[in-house]
N, C-alpha and C positions, 0 to 999 in steps of 0.2 A: 151761730149754729154751724156745726160741722157736718158736711154731707158724707155719708158712709158709702164708699164705692169699692167694687172689686177690681182687681188688676191682675191679669194672668201673664205669666212668662212661660217660655217653652225652651227646653234644651234637648238636643238629640245626640246620642252617642252610638258608636258601633264598636262592639267589643270593649266598651268603656272608654273609647277615645273619640276624638273628633273625626279621625280618619283612620282607616286600617287597610293593610294589604292582605288580601285573602287569596289563597291558592284554590284552584278548581277542585271541587269535591269536598272542601271544608265548609262546615257550618259557621255562621257568624250571627251574633246577637245584636239587635237594635234595642235601645231603651229611649223612650220619649218621656221626659219629665215635665209635667205641667204643674206650675206652682202659682198659688194665689198670694200675691204680695200686697193685696189691698186690705181694706178694713171691713169689707162686706163680702158675703158669700157670692160666688158666681154660679149661675144656674143654666141648665140646658146647654152645656158646653159641647161644641162640635169640634173634633180634632180630625184633620184629614192629612194622611201621609201619602205623597205621590211616589210610587215605587218605580224606579227606572227599569227599562228593558234590560235584561241580563241578570236581574236579581229576582230569584224565585222564592216567594214567601211560603213558609210552611203554615198553612191556614190553621192547623190545629194548635199552633203555638201562639196565635194572636190573643193577647190578654184583654180583659175588660170588655169582652163582647164585641171587639172590633170586627168589622166585616170587610173582607177583601172582595173587590169587584173589578172587572175589566182586565184580569190577568190573562196572559196568553201562555203558549208553550214555553216561551223563553222569558217568562216573568213579566214584570211591569204591573200595572193596575193601580188601584187606590184602596187604602185601608181607611175606613171611617169609624171613629169612635164617638159615641154620644154619651156624655157623662151628666148625670142628674144635677150634681152640684159639687163645688169645691169650696170648702170653708176658708176663711181668712187664715193665712199662714200654713194652710194644708197643701199637700202636693199629691199628685197621682203619677205613678210610673207605668207607662204603657210599653209593653214589650212584645217582641216577636223574633222568630228565628228565620234565617234565610240561607240559601245557597246560591252559588253562581250558576248561570246557564252553562251548557256544555261549551267547551272551548271554541269550537268552530263557529259559535254564535256571538263570540265576544271579540273585541279588539283590545288594544292596550290602554284605552281611555279610562279615566276615572268615572265611576258610576256615582252620581250624586242624587240622593233623594231628599226631598224637602217636606217637612211637616209644618202644618199651619193650624193655629187655633182660629178656625174660620169665624166662629160666632159664639158669644155667650151673653147672658142677660142678667139684669139687676135683681129680678125676683122671678119666681115661677109664674106660670100662667094658670088660669082656672079659677074655681070658686075661691072667693076671699081676696083676690088680687085684682087690682085695677090695671088691665092690660094697656090702658092709655098712658099710664105712668111707667110702664115697663121699658127700661132702656136696654138697647143692644150695643154690643161692643165688637169691634174687629180685633182679633188676637194677633199676636206676633207669629213669626216663622223661625225655623231653625233647620239646619241641614247637617248631613253626615256623608262622608265620602268613603267609598269602597273602591280600591284599585285592584283589579285582577292581577295576581302574581304569576307571571309567566317567565320561563327561562329565556334568556337572550344569549345564545352561545356564540363564542368567537374561537377561532383556532388560528394559531400561528405556527409555521413550520420552518425549521432551520436544519442545517446539516453541519457535521463536525468539520467538514472541509469542502471547498468548492471544486477540488480536483480529485477525481476518482481514478483508481487504477483497476484494471481488469482482474477479477478474482480477489480483490482486497476489500473487506467490509468497511463501510463508513457508517457513522451513527446519525440517525435522523431524530430530531426532537420535535414533538407535537405538544404545544401548550394549549390546553383546552380550558377556557374560562367561561363562567356564567355571569354575564353582566346584567342579568334580569333581576326581577323582584320575587321570582319563585324558583324553587329548586327543580332540578330535573329528576323525573322518576327513573329514567334510564338515559344512558349516553352511549351512542354508537359512533365509532370512527371508521371511515372507509378511506383507504389510501391506495391509489393506483400507481404502481411503480412504472418507471419508463421501460420501454421495450428492451428486452435483453437483460434486465435486472432480476435478481432473485432475493427473497427474504432469507435471512440467516436464522435457522431454527434456534429456539430457546433464548432469543435475544431481547424479548420485550420486558420492559421494566416500567412500572407505574408508581410514581412518587417513591422511588427507591426500593420497591418490592417487586419481586418477579411476578409476571402476569402470564397467563396462558397464551400460547401462540394464537395468532389470529386465524380465522377461517381464510383459506386461500383459494381463490377461483381465478379463472382466466377470462379476460375480456375478449370481445370479438376480434380485436386487433392483436391478441396474443400477449397482452401485458398481464402480469400478476396483480390481482386485486386482493388487498388485505382488509379484512373486516374484523374489528374488535367489538364484541357485544357485552363484555364483562366489566366494563369500566364502572358501571353503577351510577349512583346519584351524585350530582355536583350541586352543592348548596349555592343559593344566590350570593353573589359576590366572591365566590371561591373559584379556585383554579386547580387543575391537576396537570402533571407533566408525564407524558408517555414517550419513551424512547425505544428505538429498535434499530437493528442493523440490517443493511442490505448491501449487495455488491453487484457489479457487472459480472454476469455469468461468463465463466471461461469457455463454456460450450456454445456461446452465441456467435453468430457470423458477424464479427466486427470488421468493418472496412473503413476506408476514408470517407465514405458517405455518412456514416453514423458516429464518427469520432472527430476530434479536432476542437480547437479553441472557439470555433464559431458554431458549434453544434451543442445546443443546450439539452441536457437530459432532465426533463421536468417531471416531477411526480406531484400529483394533485391529491390533497387530502380534504375530506369534509367531515364535519361533525353533525350528527343529528340527535337532538334531544327530544324527550317527551315531557309534558308537564305533569303535574301531580295527579291529574285525572287520566293520564296515559295517552293523551292526544299529541300528535307530532306538530300541530299548528293551531293557531287561532284563526279568526276570520280574516286577518290581514297579512299574516306572515307565517312562514314555516320556521320552526326552531332549528335553523341550519346555518352553517357558515363554511366557507371554503378557504383554503390557503394552498400555496405551492412552494416548492423549493427547486432550484435548478443547480445541477452540478455538471461538470464537463470532463470528458475523457479525452485528454490530449493524445496526439499522435506524433511520433517521432521515429524517423527511419534511421536506425542504428546500422552502421556499416563497420565491418572489421577487416583489417588487413594485417598480414603477417609476412615477415621477411627476415633473412639473416644475411650477413655480409661475410665474404671470404669462404674458403673451403671448410667443410666439416671433416676434421682429421682425427683418426683414431689416436687416443692418447692425449687429446687436447680438449679445450672447452669451446663451446659455441654460444653465441648470444642471439636470440631471436627478439625482434621488436614487434610487439602487438599494438596496433593503433586502432582505437575505437572513435568513430566520427559520427556526429549527429547531423544528418542531412535535413532535419526539420520535418514538417513545418513548425513544430512546437518544441519547447524545451523538453528534454528527456530527463525525468527525475531519477536520481539515484536511490539506492545503490544499483550498480551493474554487476552482474556475475559473468565471468569468463571461464569456460572450461577448456583446458588445453591438453590435448592428447600427445604427450611427449613420445618420441621414438622409443621403442622397447629397450634399446641399448644405451639410452641416454640416462644419466643420473643427475636429477635436479640438484642445482647448487644454490641459486638465490634469484631474487627479483629486485628490481629497482624501478621506482616511478612514484612521483608524489600522489598520495591518495590511494595507493594500491596496497593490498595485503593478501597474504596467503590464507585460505580458509581450509585447505585440506589437500591430501595427496593419497590416492588409493593404491591398492596392490597392482593395478593394471597400468601404473605410470600416468594416471590422469590427474592433472593438477587443477585445483579450484582456486580462482582469484576473485577478489571483490574490489570494486572501485566505489568509494563512499560518496563521491560528489555527484553533481548534476552537470549536464552538458547543454549549453545554449545552442541555438541553431548555428550550424557550421563550426562548432567547437569540437576539438579532439583531445584525447588523452592517450598517452602511450605508456607501456610498461615493458621493461627489458627482462627477459627470462634467460637465465644462464644454466647450462647443463654440460656435463662432461661425458666424453666417450672413453671407454677403457682402451688401453694400448693394443689389446688383442682383438678388437673388433675388425672383422674382415672388410677388405675393400669391396665397395659395391653394396654394402648393407644399406637397406632402406632407412633413410633419416627424415622421412616426411613428417612434418609437424602440423597438426590441424588444431584450430581453435574456433570456438563459437561464443558469441556474446548474447546475454539474456538481460533485457531491460525490464523495468517495471511499467514504463509508459508504453501504450499500444504501438506496435511496430507494423506499419502497413505493408512493408516489403521485407518479409523474412528471408528472401532469397540471398541477401548479402550479409546475413548474420553469421555466416561461417566462412572461413578461409583456410587454406593450407599452403604451406611452403614445402615444395617437393625438392628433395635432395638425396644424395647418396653419400655414404662415408668414403672418404679417400684415406690413403695411408701414405705417410711420409716417415722415412727413417734416415737419420743422419749417421751413416755407417762410416766409421773412422778406421784408418790403417796407420799403424806405427811400426817403423822398421829401424832396427838398431844393429850395430856390430856386436858380435859375441865377445871379441877380444879387443885389446887396445892396440896391438901391433901386428903387422903382417910382413911377411918376407917373400920376395919373389921366389916362385917355385914351391911355396908353402900354401896350405889350405887357408881360406877365408870363410867366415861363418856369419850369416845374418839371421836375426829373428824377426818374424812378422806377426803382429797382433791385430786382429780385426775386432772392433767393438761397435756397439749400437748406442748412439746418443739420443735416439728417439726422434719424435714423440711416439711413433708407432713401432710395433715389433716389425722385424724384417725377416722375410721368408727366404729359405734356401731356394736354389743353389747360390752360393757366393763364389765368385770367380776372381782369383788373384793372378795377375800377370806381372812377372818380374822381368824387366829388360836388363839383361846382363851387360856388364862392361866388356868391351873387347880386350881388356887387360887380364881377363880370367879365361881359363880353358873351359869352353862351353861343354866339352865332352865329359868333364869331370863333375858336372853339377849334380848334386843330390838334394832334392826337395822332399821334406816329410813333415808330418804332424798328425796327431791323433784325429782320425776322422777325415783327413784330407786325402784326396786323390790327385797325385801330381805326375806330370809327364816329363820327358826329357826336353832339353832346350831345343828349339827348332832352329832352322837355318838362319834366323835373324837374331838368335840369342835370347829368345823369349821363353821363359818357363811358365807353364800354366798349371795352377792348382785349383781344385774345385771342392767345395764343402756342400754336401747334400743332406745334412742332418736336420735336426729340429730347428724351428724358427729361432732367431736371435732376439731375445727380449731386451727391453730398454735397460741400459746400464750393464748389460752382460757382454762377455767377450767369447770368441771362438777359441779353441785350443791353439796354442802357439805353433806357428808354422816356421820350420827351420830350413834355411837354404845354405848349402855348402858348395864351394868351388875351389879350384886351385889357381893361385895367381901365376900368371905366365912368368917364366924366368926372365923374359925380356922386359917386363913391366917396370915402368918408372913413374914417378909423380903420384897422382891421385887416381883413385878408382871411384867412378860414379855409376850407380845403377838406380833404376826407378821401378817402384812397385805400385800397381794400381789394383783396387778392388771394385768389382762390379756387382752390386746387389740387384735383385729383381724388384725390390720395393723402391719406389721413387724417393728421391731425396728432396729436402727443402730447396726452394729456389735460391735461398741464400744460406749456404751451409754454416753451421755454427763454428766457433773458434777451434773446436777439436778436430775439424776437418780442414786439413791444409792441402791445397791443390798440388803444390810442388814443394817437396822437402828434400834437399840434396843430402846424400849420404856419401862421404868421401873416405877413402882409405889411403893413407900414404905408405908407399912401399919402403920398408926398412925404417919406418917412423912409428910414432905412437899416435894414431889418428883419432879415435873415439869421436868421429863426426857422424851426424845423421845422414841416412840415405834419402834419396828423393822418393816422395810418396804422392800418388795422385789418385783421386777417387772419381770414377766415371760412372754416373747414373745410368741405369738401364732405361733407355728411352724407348 
């Protein structure tokens, strides 16, 4: 004989699964399937579902007459179903809908509710049934898990460089991730810049697309506070990238106290998310994370020095040496700019110096130079600047040359960023005198003629008056001397036999000569041998310390009586001291 018995099983699903992640505000559906796998019907079946706190059941949705009891404002309670019978191989699906309690009442823990078939019987009770033979059974249990889906934000901040330059933007990148199980309904990022920094307008980009500028406010300490509220939702497991530019403000009071390699400029960013129901937190945590990034504003005291060597002479070139030195305490990053105010009468020729280049020259004789390298502490770099002065520049003309250096690294001591080399233009003119005999032979008692030419070998023009003195030979008759030339004023020979001629015309240019001066005298009838006389020229413009080869201090000029002399006369040039 085979005993016919009932056997019930139970399975519980949420949204058709053993477990589900549910975001605040979303409905989710439970289904409890009770199946009779036995050979006899089950009667008076009692099914009890323990609802965890945090799960709020919609009582109207409970099927099969289930009754919710003991529920509070944040959910919980018990649903009890009483089923008359379940036939062999039959099943009953008990359903209901629920929502999560509000986020501040929940934590991140999984909510498990367990359903139990508490009791069922082998046959009904009442008339026609022997209650003494009525068997009762304990049923099985099943559970389903619901995990609240909350966002878990993280933020990471980085910068395009660790070294900032005043007035130069750098890019900050904020990577905002949601490592939670629920999307954010909204995402807000707040970034507080270091004191003295400013946001660069129209620089925000979100995942490659332009984003509106943040709201900018000022903290009690004076920092700019940037707030982005238009980032939107970030799905669970997703991330977005926000970039923007900021710079140390040129208008801020930068000093050695707030710059340098040991002074960090740290800006702190935080992200705040809300969950699907709009709450910024649950019972155990706020949906927030913080990150920071530090950059440094180095300081380097640049110093400039400028000098030239030798005299600045009209008609020649001069070279100035400009030296830029980094006095520290940090490396000074290039490029450096040097502005050089050349003298008005100087004509720029060239520069030389490794790493230096000309970037421009304006109509006011202002030269722009750039050095492309960097300078470590106590390192220097030099550039030579060459310019020419025209030959007609006047003596005493101001030749002061000033220069200033401009670096990109903050300079705590701008007082030594400019220097000048004070000088005046000098003039030097190598005035030459050449004296020649007019004829090849002379006879005692007959005239003798000399020609004198005064020229300027430079480098400067030479101003009048020019004075030529000719020391006559005692072998000529001094009273017969005649000296003449176009523009020359000449007197008679004095008691020492010296004839003086003066030119008071225009200045004598470089490579030019004065009109020929002619000197005539009569050879004494008693003269024999050779005739020697000496001519000297005295210009008012100073001559070079070492006259050029065209200036001979002493050149003898000889004339043999009753011979064919054709010999040069003595010439001497005496500078006007």
